PLY file of the C-alpha trace (Angstrom):
ply
format ascii 1.0
element vertex 216
property float x
property float y
property float z
element edge 215
property int vertex1
property int vertex2
end_header
-28.91 93.62 220.78
-27.06 94.43 217.59
-26.76 92.28 214.48
-23.26 92.43 213.07
-21.64 90.10 210.54
-17.84 89.96 210.49
-16.58 88.04 207.44
-13.36 86.22 208.26
-10.56 86.99 205.84
-9.00 83.64 206.70
-11.46 82.15 204.18
-10.82 84.76 201.48
-8.79 84.06 198.36
-5.29 85.12 199.45
-4.38 85.72 195.84
-7.30 88.14 195.56
-7.22 89.71 199.00
-7.77 93.22 197.68
-10.83 92.11 195.68
-12.33 90.16 198.57
-11.76 92.98 201.05
-13.47 95.42 198.70
-16.41 93.02 198.42
-16.80 93.01 202.20
-16.44 96.79 202.21
-19.40 97.08 199.82
-21.53 94.55 201.68
-23.91 94.82 204.65
-21.20 93.45 206.96
-20.05 96.03 209.50
-16.78 94.40 210.58
-13.86 92.68 208.86
-12.52 89.80 210.94
-8.81 89.05 210.84
-7.45 85.89 212.47
-3.84 86.06 213.64
-2.26 82.67 214.40
1.28 81.97 215.52
1.62 78.20 215.08
2.11 77.85 218.87
-1.21 78.64 220.56
-2.94 77.02 217.59
-1.43 74.64 215.00
-1.62 77.07 212.10
0.02 80.30 210.95
-1.86 83.16 209.29
-1.81 86.93 208.95
0.64 89.39 210.45
1.16 93.14 210.47
1.79 93.66 206.71
-1.48 91.95 205.72
-3.41 93.90 208.33
-1.98 97.18 207.02
-2.88 96.19 203.45
-6.48 95.42 204.43
-6.72 98.66 206.38
-5.88 100.62 203.23
-8.91 99.35 201.31
-11.68 99.45 203.91
-12.97 101.95 206.44
-14.98 99.26 208.23
-14.16 98.08 211.73
-11.13 95.79 211.72
-11.87 93.06 214.24
-8.53 91.38 215.02
-8.55 88.02 216.80
-5.18 87.07 218.26
-4.66 83.31 218.58
-1.12 83.75 219.83
0.88 83.21 222.99
1.93 86.27 224.99
-0.48 88.59 223.16
0.52 91.46 225.44
3.81 91.69 223.52
2.06 92.61 220.28
-1.24 94.35 220.92
0.12 97.88 220.50
1.63 96.96 217.12
-1.68 95.53 215.92
-3.46 98.72 216.88
-0.79 100.75 215.09
-1.32 98.56 211.99
-5.02 99.41 211.90
-6.96 97.23 214.36
-10.10 98.80 215.84
-10.83 95.84 218.11
-8.12 93.56 219.49
-9.28 90.28 221.02
-6.90 87.88 222.76
-7.41 84.49 224.39
-7.88 84.16 228.12
-5.99 80.86 227.91
-2.93 82.51 226.33
-2.34 85.40 228.70
-0.88 85.46 232.22
-2.14 88.99 232.93
-5.45 89.59 231.15
-6.12 92.89 232.95
-2.73 94.23 231.89
-3.27 93.16 228.30
-6.69 94.84 228.25
-5.14 98.04 229.61
-2.48 97.97 226.88
-5.11 97.60 224.15
-7.11 100.50 225.52
-4.08 102.75 225.95
-3.15 102.05 222.32
-6.57 103.34 221.25
-8.58 100.20 220.42
-11.51 98.37 221.95
-10.54 95.33 223.99
-11.93 91.84 223.59
-11.25 88.49 225.20
-11.94 85.04 223.76
-12.51 81.58 225.21
-12.02 78.19 223.59
-14.85 75.63 223.59
-13.55 73.84 226.71
-13.26 77.04 228.79
-16.34 77.81 230.89
-18.00 81.21 230.81
-17.45 81.45 234.58
-13.72 81.85 233.94
-14.47 85.33 232.55
-16.21 86.71 235.64
-13.25 88.73 236.96
-12.35 90.33 233.61
-15.83 90.82 232.18
-16.25 94.37 233.59
-12.99 95.37 231.87
-13.68 94.37 228.25
-15.86 95.63 225.42
-16.34 92.25 223.77
-16.23 88.52 224.47
-15.61 86.14 221.57
-17.06 82.67 222.11
-15.37 80.06 219.95
-17.88 77.59 218.54
-15.11 75.47 216.98
-11.58 74.69 218.10
-9.48 77.68 217.06
-6.90 77.28 214.34
-8.63 76.28 211.11
-11.61 77.44 209.07
-14.39 75.23 207.74
-15.16 73.33 210.96
-18.67 72.32 212.04
-20.50 74.51 214.55
-20.61 73.21 218.13
-24.24 73.70 219.27
-23.24 73.92 222.94
-22.00 77.43 222.11
-25.64 78.54 222.24
-25.81 77.78 225.97
-22.54 79.63 226.52
-23.91 82.70 224.76
-27.05 82.62 226.92
-24.98 82.24 230.09
-22.65 85.02 229.05
-25.54 87.36 228.25
-26.95 86.76 231.74
-23.57 87.40 233.35
-23.09 90.53 231.25
-26.46 91.80 232.50
-25.00 91.75 236.00
-21.45 92.91 235.34
-21.20 94.62 231.93
-24.58 95.38 230.30
-23.02 97.05 227.26
-20.86 94.00 226.48
-20.78 92.81 222.87
-20.91 89.04 222.41
-19.29 87.62 219.29
-19.33 83.99 218.10
-16.83 82.42 215.72
-16.87 79.03 214.07
-19.19 77.21 211.70
-21.52 80.20 211.32
-24.01 80.33 208.46
-27.58 81.43 207.75
-28.71 78.08 209.22
-27.64 78.96 212.76
-27.30 82.76 212.71
-30.87 83.38 213.86
-30.54 81.05 216.85
-27.29 82.76 217.89
-28.76 86.23 217.63
-31.81 85.07 219.60
-29.51 83.61 222.28
-27.89 87.00 222.81
-25.05 87.28 220.32
-24.35 90.68 218.75
-21.70 89.76 216.18
-21.10 86.62 214.14
-17.87 85.72 212.39
-18.47 83.91 209.11
-15.72 82.61 206.87
-16.33 79.74 204.48
-20.10 80.34 204.42
-19.45 83.83 203.03
-16.45 83.34 200.77
-17.61 79.93 199.60
-21.04 81.25 198.59
-21.97 81.89 194.98
-23.07 85.38 196.03
-21.22 86.38 199.24
-23.09 89.66 199.68
-26.44 87.87 199.53
-25.22 85.31 202.05
-24.27 88.12 204.45
-27.76 89.58 204.14
-29.31 86.15 204.73
-27.42 85.85 208.03
-28.44 89.31 209.13
-32.08 88.55 208.38
-32.10 85.01 209.82
0 1
1 2
2 3
3 4
4 5
5 6
6 7
7 8
8 9
9 10
10 11
11 12
12 13
13 14
14 15
15 16
16 17
17 18
18 19
19 20
20 21
21 22
22 23
23 24
24 25
25 26
26 27
27 28
28 29
29 30
30 31
31 32
32 33
33 34
34 35
35 36
36 37
37 38
38 39
39 40
40 41
41 42
42 43
43 44
44 45
45 46
46 47
47 48
48 49
49 50
50 51
51 52
52 53
53 54
54 55
55 56
56 57
57 58
58 59
59 60
60 61
61 62
62 63
63 64
64 65
65 66
66 67
67 68
68 69
69 70
70 71
71 72
72 73
73 74
74 75
75 76
76 77
77 78
78 79
79 80
80 81
81 82
82 83
83 84
84 85
85 86
86 87
87 88
88 89
89 90
90 91
91 92
92 93
93 94
94 95
95 96
96 97
97 98
98 99
99 100
100 101
101 102
102 103
103 104
104 105
105 106
106 107
107 108
108 109
109 110
110 111
111 112
112 113
113 114
114 115
115 116
116 117
117 118
118 119
119 120
120 121
121 122
122 123
123 124
124 125
125 126
126 127
127 128
128 129
129 130
130 131
131 132
132 133
133 134
134 135
135 136
136 137
137 138
138 139
139 140
140 141
141 142
142 143
143 144
144 145
145 146
146 147
147 148
148 149
149 150
150 151
151 152
152 153
153 154
154 155
155 156
156 157
157 158
158 159
159 160
160 161
161 162
162 163
163 164
164 165
165 166
166 167
167 168
168 169
169 170
170 171
171 172
172 173
173 174
174 175
175 176
176 177
177 178
178 179
179 180
180 181
181 182
182 183
183 184
184 185
185 186
186 187
187 188
188 189
189 190
190 191
191 192
192 193
193 194
194 195
195 196
196 197
197 198
198 199
199 200
200 201
201 202
202 203
203 204
204 205
205 206
206 207
207 208
208 209
209 210
210 211
211 212
212 213
213 214
214 215
């Protein structure tokens, strides 16, 4: 199991995006998490291609792009061209997950798939052998600052067991309400990567908070 922290730029200071990206670049975090929302799949709108390109210019770290959009297959190649290293889309938003995964791979990125809190892990069985990563949402997608849903721990354990059968090298990522208080339990349950937004950017010392999560 790996221990990766992916600070979510959704919680950064948008007026100081360059500064906050450089902070993450200097920190112990390995990934930079970028939430893309379209106002349709989720009731919020966030980053697009220009912001992704701007972030790419100031960090060499893995850009972990989470698409909370309808018809993600229409855009995945453009996100890879803009700098994404990992492109994750929602199972609930895509009519042809296997085709979307193939498009991400052919564009040169790693492919991930995400499920909302109400979607069971079993729904991933057919696509699990095809992806590099599964992102388990531990809050309802769309807004930062929500409280962690503890039932996500059971989903991570179930997913790790399923991955042992179908995709042993699978990375499991968790997003929503992550902090040093629950990071250790999530890593112990089988998570490899944790997305942390407000707990990082709202901390007095964000780099110390990242280290606290890694050492939890």
